[in-house]
LUMMI-101221 format. One line per 8 residues: number of its first residue (from 1); for each residue x, y, z of C-alpha. Coordinates in nm, 2 decimals. Example, Ala and Ser with C-alpha at 12.3 -4.5 7.8 and 13.67 -1.06 7.14 Angstrom:
1> 1.23 -0.45 0.78 | 1.37 -0.11 0.71
% end
This chain:
1> -1.67 -5.71 0.82 | -1.61 -5.64 0.45 | -1.35 -5.38 0.36 | -1.61 -5.16 0.19 | -1.81 -5.14 0.51 | -1.50 -5.06 0.71 | -1.40 -4.78 0.47 | -1.76 -4.65 0.47
9> -1.77 -4.63 0.85 | -1.43 -4.47 0.86 | -1.54 -4.21 0.60 | -1.85 -4.13 0.81 | -1.64 -4.09 1.13 | -1.41 -3.86 0.94 | -1.69 -3.64 0.80 | -1.86 -3.64 1.14
17> -1.54 -3.49 1.28 | -1.54 -3.22 1.02 | -1.89 -3.12 1.13 | -1.75 -3.01 1.46 | -1.54 -2.74 1.30 | -1.84 -2.59 1.12 | -2.02 -2.30 1.28 | -2.34 -2.36 1.10
25> -2.47 -2.64 0.88 | -2.81 -2.48 0.80 | -2.90 -2.45 0.43 | -3.20 -2.27 0.28 | -3.50 -2.47 0.16 | -3.35 -2.80 0.29 | -3.50 -3.10 0.46 | -3.28 -3.19 0.76
33> -3.15 -3.55 0.76 | -3.19 -3.58 1.14 | -3.50 -3.58 1.37 | -3.59 -3.23 1.24 | -3.67 -3.39 0.91 | -3.94 -3.62 1.05 | -4.28 -3.55 0.90 | -4.13 -3.31 0.64
41> -4.22 -3.40 0.29 | -4.10 -3.17 0.01 | -3.81 -2.95 0.11 | -3.96 -2.63 0.26 | -4.00 -2.31 0.05 | -3.87 -2.00 0.22 | -3.82 -1.67 0.04 | -3.58 -1.54 0.30
49> -3.22 -1.61 0.19 | -2.92 -1.66 0.42 | -2.67 -1.71 0.13 | -2.34 -1.55 0.19 | -2.11 -1.76 -0.03 | -2.07 -2.11 -0.15 | -2.12 -2.35 0.14 | -2.06 -2.73 0.14
57> -2.25 -2.94 0.38 | -2.11 -3.29 0.43 | -2.34 -3.54 0.59 | -2.43 -3.90 0.60 | -2.60 -4.20 0.76 | -2.51 -4.53 0.90 | -2.74 -4.81 1.01 | -2.72 -5.16 1.16
65> -2.99 -5.42 1.22 | -3.02 -5.73 1.42 | -3.27 -5.97 1.26 | -3.45 -6.25 1.43 | -3.71 -6.36 1.17 | -3.84 -6.71 1.08 | -4.00 -6.80 0.74 | -4.19 -7.10 0.60
73> -4.39 -7.21 0.29 | -4.57 -7.51 0.17 | -4.25 -7.69 0.09 | -4.28 -7.69 -0.29 | -3.96 -7.49 -0.31 | -3.69 -7.53 -0.04 | -3.62 -7.21 0.15 | -3.28 -7.09 0.25
81> -3.20 -7.15 0.62 | -3.18 -6.82 0.81 | -3.09 -6.75 1.17 | -3.07 -6.47 1.42 | -2.78 -6.23 1.36 | -2.67 -5.89 1.24 | -2.71 -5.78 0.88 | -2.46 -5.60 0.67
89> -2.41 -5.24 0.79 | -2.52 -4.98 0.54 | -2.39 -4.63 0.49 | -2.47 -4.31 0.29 | -2.26 -4.01 0.21 | -2.45 -3.68 0.13 | -2.31 -3.37 -0.02 | -2.53 -3.06 -0.02
97> -2.40 -2.74 -0.16 | -2.54 -2.38 -0.15 | -2.42 -2.25 -0.49 | -2.60 -1.91 -0.50 | -2.90 -1.74 -0.35 | -3.18 -1.99 -0.36 | -2.97 -2.24 -0.56 | -2.87 -2.58 -0.41
105> -2.72 -2.91 -0.52 | -2.77 -3.25 -0.36 | -2.57 -3.57 -0.42 | -2.61 -3.90 -0.24 | -2.37 -4.19 -0.26 | -2.44 -4.53 -0.11 | -2.11 -4.62 0.05 | -2.24 -4.97 0.13
113> -2.57 -5.13 0.06 | -2.72 -5.48 0.06 | -2.72 -5.50 -0.32 | -2.40 -5.31 -0.38 | -2.14 -5.35 -0.10 | -1.92 -5.12 -0.31 | -1.98 -4.74 -0.31 | -2.19 -4.60 -0.60
121> -2.39 -4.29 -0.67 | -2.77 -4.31 -0.60 | -2.84 -3.97 -0.78 | -2.85 -3.60 -0.73 | -3.03 -3.28 -0.83 | -3.01 -2.91 -0.88 | -3.28 -2.71 -0.69 | -3.37 -2.35 -0.78
129> -3.59 -2.14 -0.55 | -3.46 -1.80 -0.67 | -3.34 -1.67 -1.01 | -3.12 -1.38 -0.89 | -2.82 -1.56 -1.02 | -2.95 -1.48 -1.37 | -3.03 -1.12 -1.29 | -3.12 -0.95 -0.96
137> -3.50 -0.95 -0.92 | -3.55 -1.18 -1.22 | -3.91 -1.33 -1.20 | -3.90 -1.23 -0.83 | -4.28 -1.25 -0.78 | -4.32 -1.59 -0.95 | -4.03 -1.74 -0.76 | -4.20 -1.67 -0.43
145> -4.41 -1.97 -0.51 | -4.21 -2.17 -0.76 | -3.94 -2.44 -0.71 | -3.75 -2.61 -1.00 | -3.56 -2.94 -0.96 | -3.35 -3.10 -1.23 | -3.13 -3.40 -1.21 | -3.09 -3.78 -1.21
153> -3.29 -3.80 -0.89 | -3.55 -3.96 -0.67 | -3.87 -3.87 -0.84 | -4.16 -3.72 -0.64 | -4.44 -3.98 -0.69 | -4.66 -4.00 -0.39 | -4.58 -3.91 -0.03 | -4.48 -4.26 0.09
161> -4.12 -4.22 -0.05 | -4.06 -3.93 0.20 | -4.11 -4.17 0.49 | -3.93 -4.47 0.34 | -3.58 -4.60 0.43 | -3.33 -4.50 0.17 | -3.04 -4.74 0.23 | -2.88 -4.60 0.55
169> -3.11 -4.30 0.58 | -3.38 -4.46 0.80 | -3.43 -4.16 1.04 | -3.76 -4.06 0.89 | -3.92 -4.41 0.87 | -4.09 -4.50 1.20 | -4.06 -4.87 1.11 | -3.78 -5.09 0.99
177> -3.93 -5.20 0.66 | -4.08 -5.01 0.37 | -4.41 -5.08 0.20 | -4.47 -5.41 0.02 | -4.51 -5.25 -0.32 | -4.23 -5.00 -0.26 | -4.28 -4.71 -0.51 | -3.94 -4.55 -0.57
185> -3.74 -4.46 -0.88 | -3.45 -4.24 -0.99 | -3.48 -4.11 -1.34 | -3.34 -3.81 -1.53 | -3.59 -3.53 -1.55 | -3.73 -3.22 -1.40 | -4.00 -3.11 -1.16 | -4.17 -2.77 -1.12
193> -4.35 -2.69 -0.80 | -4.61 -2.42 -0.71 | -4.68 -2.36 -0.35 | -4.91 -2.10 -0.19 | -5.11 -2.08 0.13 | -5.06 -2.46 0.20 | -5.16 -2.57 -0.15 | -4.91 -2.76 -0.36
201> -4.90 -2.86 -0.72 | -4.62 -3.03 -0.91 | -4.56 -3.14 -1.27 | -4.26 -3.35 -1.37 | -4.12 -3.51 -1.68 | -3.85 -3.78 -1.70 | -3.69 -3.99 -1.97 | -3.84 -4.31 -1.82
209> -3.50 -4.48 -1.77 | -3.33 -4.60 -1.45 | -3.01 -4.70 -1.63 | -2.91 -4.42 -1.86 | -2.78 -4.50 -2.21 | -2.82 -4.37 -2.57 | -2.87 -4.71 -2.74 | -3.21 -4.85 -2.84
217> -3.37 -4.50 -2.87 | -3.71 -4.62 -2.98 | -3.78 -4.86 -2.69 | -3.85 -4.60 -2.41 | -4.07 -4.29 -2.40 | -4.11 -4.01 -2.15 | -4.28 -4.06 -1.81 | -4.51 -3.80 -1.67
225> -4.56 -3.72 -1.30 | -4.80 -3.49 -1.13 | -4.90 -3.41 -0.77 | -5.18 -3.19 -0.62 | -5.25 -3.14 -0.25 | -5.28 -2.93 0.06 | -5.06 -2.92 0.37 | -5.15 -2.68 0.65
233> -5.12 -2.62 1.02 | -5.49 -2.58 1.10 | -5.42 -2.49 1.46 | -5.13 -2.52 1.71 | -5.22 -2.88 1.77 | -5.36 -3.00 1.43 | -5.19 -3.04 1.10 | -5.36 -3.18 0.79
241> -5.21 -3.29 0.46 | -5.37 -3.46 0.17 | -5.21 -3.53 -0.17 | -5.29 -3.72 -0.49 | -5.01 -3.82 -0.73 | -4.98 -3.98 -1.07 | -4.70 -4.16 -1.26 | -4.75 -4.27 -1.62
249> -4.54 -4.41 -1.90 | -4.69 -4.55 -2.22 | -4.37 -4.71 -2.36 | -4.07 -4.85 -2.18 | -3.81 -5.12 -2.23 | -3.87 -5.18 -1.86 | -4.05 -4.97 -1.60 | -3.88 -4.96 -1.26
257> -4.13 -4.78 -1.03 | -4.15 -5.09 -0.81 | -3.81 -5.23 -0.87 | -3.57 -4.93 -0.87 | -3.44 -4.95 -0.52 | -3.09 -5.09 -0.56 | -3.01 -5.07 -0.19 | -3.23 -5.36 -0.09
265> -3.50 -5.47 0.16 | -3.46 -5.47 0.53 | -3.59 -5.83 0.56 | -3.29 -6.02 0.46 | -3.34 -6.35 0.27 | -3.70 -6.41 0.38 | -3.88 -6.65 0.14 | -3.58 -6.69 -0.08
273> -3.46 -7.03 -0.22 | -3.19 -7.24 -0.07 | -2.93 -7.12 -0.32 | -3.00 -6.75 -0.26 | -2.73 -6.49 -0.21 | -2.76 -6.18 0.01 | -2.67 -5.94 -0.27 | -2.85 -6.12 -0.55
281> -3.18 -6.16 -0.38 | -3.20 -5.81 -0.24 | -3.57 -5.74 -0.26 | -3.69 -6.00 -0.01 | -4.04 -5.94 0.12 | -4.14 -5.69 -0.14 | -4.37 -5.73 -0.44 | -4.32 -5.61 -0.80
289> -4.63 -5.64 -1.01 | -4.42 -5.66 -1.32 | -4.56 -5.38 -1.53 | -4.25 -5.38 -1.75 | -4.38 -5.20 -2.06 | -4.68 -4.98 -1.98 | -4.76 -4.84 -1.64 | -5.00 -4.59 -1.49
297> -5.02 -4.55 -1.11 | -5.21 -4.32 -0.87 | -5.13 -4.27 -0.51 | -5.33 -4.09 -0.25 | -5.18 -4.00 0.09 | -5.37 -3.85 0.39 | -5.16 -3.73 0.68 | -5.31 -3.61 1.01
305> -5.12 -3.51 1.32 | -5.30 -3.40 1.64 | -5.06 -3.33 1.92 | -4.85 -3.65 1.95 | -5.09 -3.87 1.75 | -5.04 -3.91 1.38 | -5.19 -4.11 1.10 | -5.04 -4.16 0.75
313> -5.22 -4.35 0.48 | -5.16 -4.49 0.14 | -5.41 -4.58 -0.13 | -5.24 -4.69 -0.45 | -5.39 -4.81 -0.78 | -5.16 -4.93 -1.05 | -5.22 -5.09 -1.39 | -5.00 -5.19 -1.68
321> -4.86 -5.48 -1.87 | -4.55 -5.63 -2.02 | -4.46 -5.62 -2.39 | -4.58 -5.98 -2.44 | -4.92 -5.91 -2.28 | -5.23 -5.79 -2.46 | -5.45 -5.73 -2.15 | -5.39 -5.48 -1.87
329> -5.34 -5.61 -1.52 | -5.41 -5.43 -1.20 | -5.26 -5.40 -0.85 | -5.40 -5.23 -0.54 | -5.21 -5.13 -0.23 | -5.35 -5.01 0.10 | -5.15 -4.90 0.40 | -5.22 -4.72 0.73
337> -4.98 -4.61 1.00 | -5.08 -4.49 1.34 | -4.80 -4.34 1.54 | -4.80 -4.19 1.89 | -4.51 -3.96 1.98 | -4.45 -3.87 2.34 | -4.20 -3.75 2.60 | -3.98 -3.44 2.59
345> -3.96 -3.31 2.23 | -4.15 -3.63 2.12 | -3.83 -3.83 2.16 | -4.03 -4.16 2.20 | -4.29 -4.32 1.98 | -4.50 -4.63 1.94 | -4.67 -4.73 1.62 | -4.84 -4.99 1.41
353> -4.88 -5.03 1.03 | -5.11 -5.26 0.83 | -5.02 -5.30 0.46 | -5.19 -5.52 0.20 | -5.15 -5.57 -0.17 | -5.39 -5.74 -0.41 | -5.26 -5.80 -0.76 | -5.31 -5.98 -1.09
361> -4.98 -6.15 -1.08 | -4.77 -6.21 -1.40 | -4.81 -6.58 -1.33 | -5.18 -6.56 -1.39 | -5.28 -6.59 -1.03 | -5.46 -6.33 -0.82 | -5.24 -6.29 -0.52 | -5.28 -6.12 -0.18
369> -5.00 -6.01 0.05 | -5.07 -5.89 0.40 | -4.82 -5.74 0.65 | -4.86 -5.63 1.01 | -4.59 -5.42 1.18 | -4.57 -5.31 1.54 | -4.28 -5.11 1.67 | -4.14 -4.82 1.85
377> -3.83 -4.60 1.87 | -3.62 -4.37 2.09 | -3.43 -4.06 1.97 | -3.13 -4.07 2.19 | -3.03 -3.74 2.03 | -3.16 -3.57 1.72 | -2.90 -3.76 1.52 | -2.93 -4.11 1.68
385> -3.24 -4.33 1.66 | -3.30 -4.68 1.79 | -3.60 -4.89 1.67 | -3.76 -5.22 1.74 | -4.02 -5.38 1.52 | -4.23 -5.70 1.51 | -4.33 -5.80 1.15 | -4.57 -6.06 1.03
393> -4.63 -6.11 0.66 | -4.83 -6.37 0.47 | -4.89 -6.46 0.10 | -5.21 -6.61 -0.04 | -5.32 -6.71 -0.39 | -4.99 -6.83 -0.53 | -4.97 -7.15 -0.74 | -4.87 -7.47 -0.56
401> -4.54 -7.47 -0.74 | -4.45 -7.12 -0.63 | -4.20 -7.05 -0.35 | -4.46 -6.81 -0.21 | -4.73 -7.08 -0.18 | -4.85 -7.06 0.18 | -4.54 -6.84 0.24 | -4.51 -6.64 0.56
409> -4.24 -6.48 0.77 | -4.25 -6.32 1.12 | -4.01 -6.20 1.38 | -3.83 -5.91 1.55 | -3.58 -5.66 1.42 | -3.37 -5.41 1.60 | -3.22 -5.11 1.42 | -2.98 -4.83 1.51
417> -2.94 -4.52 1.29 | -2.70 -4.24 1.29 | -2.78 -3.95 1.05 | -2.62 -3.60 1.04
% end
């Protein structure tokens, strides 16, 4: 095992030990990283404050997978030989700090990831749900419904990113892999939320950059985000949520919405060439439509939970182009998840997901990628989850010289997660 993984695991064990000495780790307006955070989207808004001084919550996650997946293509490009074995363990370190009444800071560091085996900061933000730190009672009525987030952070486009695996934080994802066209980015900006009686509205503005720098000031413009929706507990047994989101940038040196995840895919080295490296080819099994200069994307997400049965859907429409292109290309992604949770406290679940992408590829071909996932999981405790997944993915429409021509992979993955 690499030294970085060893040190990461040692750090998590150390911090887990510290947890035992803390009387309470509850924070206001906070999404729990354990089972309690399942099916939570935006961090909850609660006007009741428990703040009684600065509190530091140290947490983290650690995951390990066993992969038994085979892949094949037409043979035009030789594939790397892969076998059945364990992947590199991944680990996160989270710091969440209550700074004042209704004011919280979050910082996540990847201690070890597929792409970066060395520790590095993913991002963080400053969240404000109350302005009493400015003056007692300041904008009190407005702040009953408003939340403000500022930082170099995971931006709130769509609802799928709340259910995706974020490096070692895989507790909230019922499957092992994320979506094929994995919408996720971390940019410097701010988001303002309005929530009342189940209705939610959000407007955000970022600088459009993943890698921050002051050079080449004219190459990138601002990105705009918005979300509108409803999330309500209709009855004791029925919850409904429906949101629509938008992300748009008209000028960028490179847009990263579908290529910003630096931690890597869970499907290691599938459909990669014979000379591939684990860290260098870290997005195996995903698809980036390559809208590197202009991009507008819309995502619609219905979520329905009736007793133990839940459905989560994704309809995504994206369009854009590169600097060298004159015509706009399009990509469409559809996904549906059906999950059944059962047992005491819904500690067991079974589920299936179908995910398809159709895109005008930068190569000039019109390509289609289909994925079927079937899996289940057991929460051994609220902090420990084990999963099993069968995955089958196929590619169609690629040129005969492409590595993805007649490309497919399928097999079984086992995953164990600790999150606290």
